[in-house]
C-alpha positions, 0 to 999 in steps of 0.5 A: 605394584603400581598405578595408571595415570592420565597424561598429556603427550607434550610431543604435540604442543598444539593439540591435547593428546592424552595418553595412559601412563602405566607405572610399575613400582619394583620394590623386590629386594632380590636383584634377580627378582627385580631383573625378572620383573623388569623383563616381564614388564618389557615383555608386555611392551614388546607384545603390545607393539606386535598387535594391531586391533581396534580393541587393543590399546596402541603402545607409544613408548616404554622406559625404566627410571630407577625402580619404576618402569613405565608404559605409554599407551593409548588413552581410552575414554570410558569405564571398565565393565566391572565399574559399569556392573557395580554402578548399574541399578538392577541388571544390565540389558541382555543386548548390551552384554551380548554385544560386548561378548561378540566384540570380545570374541573378535579380539580373542580370535585375533589374539589366538590367531596371532603369528607366529605364535598364538597369544592367550590373554589368561586374565579375561575379567570385567575390570580388564574390559574397558567400554569406551565412550562409543560403547566399544570394548577395549581389552586392557592389561596384557601383563600376564598374556603369553604366547601359547606353546602346545604341551608346555606348562607354565606358572598358575596365574590368572584371577580366581573365579574367572580362570578355568580349572586347567589354568590352576594346573599351569595349562593355558590354551585358547579354551581357557580364554573361552571359559573366562569370557563365559565367566565375565558374561555370567558376572555381567548378567547376574551381578554375582562376582565369581571371586566371592563364590566357590571355584567352578560353581557356575552350574549352582548359579543358573543365570535365568534363576538369578535374572529371568530377563535373560533368554534361554539361548544366551544362557545355553551359550554361556553354560557351554563356555563354562564347562569344566571339561575343556573338550565340552566347551566351544572349541574356538572363539569363532564358534562361540561368536557364531553361537552369540550371533545366533542368539542375537538373530533369534532374539531380534537383538542384532540390529541393536548391537551394531557397534559390537560387530567385528573390526575384521574385514572377513566378518563383515557381511553386507545387508545386500549387494546389487550388481551392475554391468560395469564399474561403479567409480562414482558416489551414490545419492539417496532420496526418499528411500531410493538409492541412485548411482551412475555406472560405466555401463552408461546407466543411472540405476534406481535401487531400493535402499532397504533391500537392494531391489532394482527399480529402474535404470536410465541409459545415457551415451557415456559413462557416469561418474557424476554424483546425482542430486535430487530436487523437486521430484527429479534427479540431476547428473552429468555423463561423459556423453557431454550432457546434464541429464534430468530424470523423473525420480518416479518413472525414470523418464527423461525430463530434459537434457542440457548439452555441453561441448565436453565430457562431464565428470563434475557433479551438479551443485543445486542452489539458488534455482540453478544447477552449477556443473563443470565440463571438460569443455573448460566452462562452469555452467549455471543451468536454470532448474526450471527451463533447462537453459543456461543462465550463464557460462564461465570460461575457465583455463582448463577442464572443470572436473571439480564439483562446485561449492556454493557459499557466501553468494559465490561459486567455488571450483577448481580446474585441471590447469590448477586454477581455482576460481570464485565466481559470483551468481552473474558468472563474473570472476571475483578472484583466482588462485593458482596451484602448481598442478590440477585441482580435481578435488572439490572444495568445501567452505567453513566460516571465512575459509575455503579448503581444497587439495591439488595434485601438487600434494598440498591441502590449501586453506584460502580466504573465501572472500579474496583468495589469499592463502591462510595456510598450506599443508603438505601431503605425501603425494597429490590428491583428488580427494575432496576434504570433509570437516568435523569439529575443528578437523579437516580430513582427506585422502591422498595418492600416498595411501594415507587418510589425513586428519589436520587441525584447521586452527593450526594446520598441524597433522593430528593423525594419519591412517595408512591404507595399502594403495592410493586414496582417491575416495572422498571421506564422509563423517557419520556420527563419530565415524569416518568412512572412505574407500581406497584403491586397495579394494577396501572400505574403511571405518575409523573413529574420526577423533583418533584415526583408530580402525573400527572395521573394514570391508573388502570388495573385489575391485578398487573403490574410487567413489565416496560412501554415503551413510544414512539411518545407520547404513553405509552404501558404497560402490566398487569397480567390481561392478557392485553396490553394497549396503553395510551396517554403519 
């Protein structure tokens, strides 16, 4: 009845935005049938428009031209599961299929819990499951999905071999999707296409007889989903997912299938959490297996990064929002007690302290044998790492809460007056730029440009050698978030609640992602994901190229600090007094 094309969306002439265009050719001679076909096509469009899940393609548009109707959808880079099965020599690894099954349980749970009416997919099969270039599953082709109304029969529709017996009678409930998912996993593990076998004959083809590498636990879970009688199957997809997660834990596969973990915040479980005595507003640092984080209970904590066990704490006389930095066995950080503290990583004992005349909210930047750090005393301080004495102080126009950035033999930093400075290693100003409001955002440098945001609602790109503006990008509101760069994209959050992705070459917006409150947290990039916190209490994980939500984790307080990711674990502190470790 039609085709799917890869196309380019010309609404965005400065970037290559690929989309999938699904074309349906309506050749029915009966006018009433033709009208019904168009209505069904539009029903799929309207259904997709109500869905928001990382494993469901986003819909951008739909329209009809003569006898052809079109859906414009998110383009999924990858292959469908059927093609992967057919292209594989031998059997697919159990861990891989198990991960797909867990993810598909999550998206089915989302559909079955859809408000106001549950949605039954009705056509789960390998060719309708895309595996994108990240290894994540995406459910495609919602042409026969329908809202579920208890007790009402419908037309027999689906795919022979994957559909359960009750679906042949026009009865499609959430238990039908459970059966089809079991059939899909059976096909993936055995390479036996159920369309070529007698209907409902899975019991005659035991998985482990065909593929002895499959664990008995997984075979049992799949057999349960494939029971002829619906009452003998898992009674919901959450039960099936728990069974599959139990298999993963027992076989040791859980650590290998982190990409298959759910995109729903309710299902994310921290590896560990550590409770402090007050709010964590800043960003942690990691050094040789130890996590260091400051707290508003005036303590710097050293925590075992593997298990969250307390190692030591060091007390200051003020709250700590400064991000620690490690160098040659010592940890450096600022405190609102107006001091730069240097503490032994091994013992937690003070090595030396450096006094300023104002609270320190800036984080130290260690470079060229010095710690560069700003203070509310209006000075940028350069402190010798060996002696703990000031090499020089540069007087700014106002408090320096921006963390300095060192590049091109210059130190860059912003101030609360809106002045942005480039200072050389002797403490001499090379140039100054004036924004309209304060610059708390910390700068970053790439090539010949320095980037930072201001509370005036602007992301600035300046020539790093002379301070001339290269371009400006208008945000919805002001920002104290510090930008991060990946490929040719720059990312930062703003007080309007959005995370922005901007093309550095054109200064055009690529995408934006909405949270429920302002984004003070600075984002980080780890592998192909973007992580950041929001004042809506949530840590978000997005695919950084598309801005698509992968998962989110809710805490019990606003997140103002930035996450840290290392070795497939992401660490985040919250104002709910806890530090959390999560699978990245």
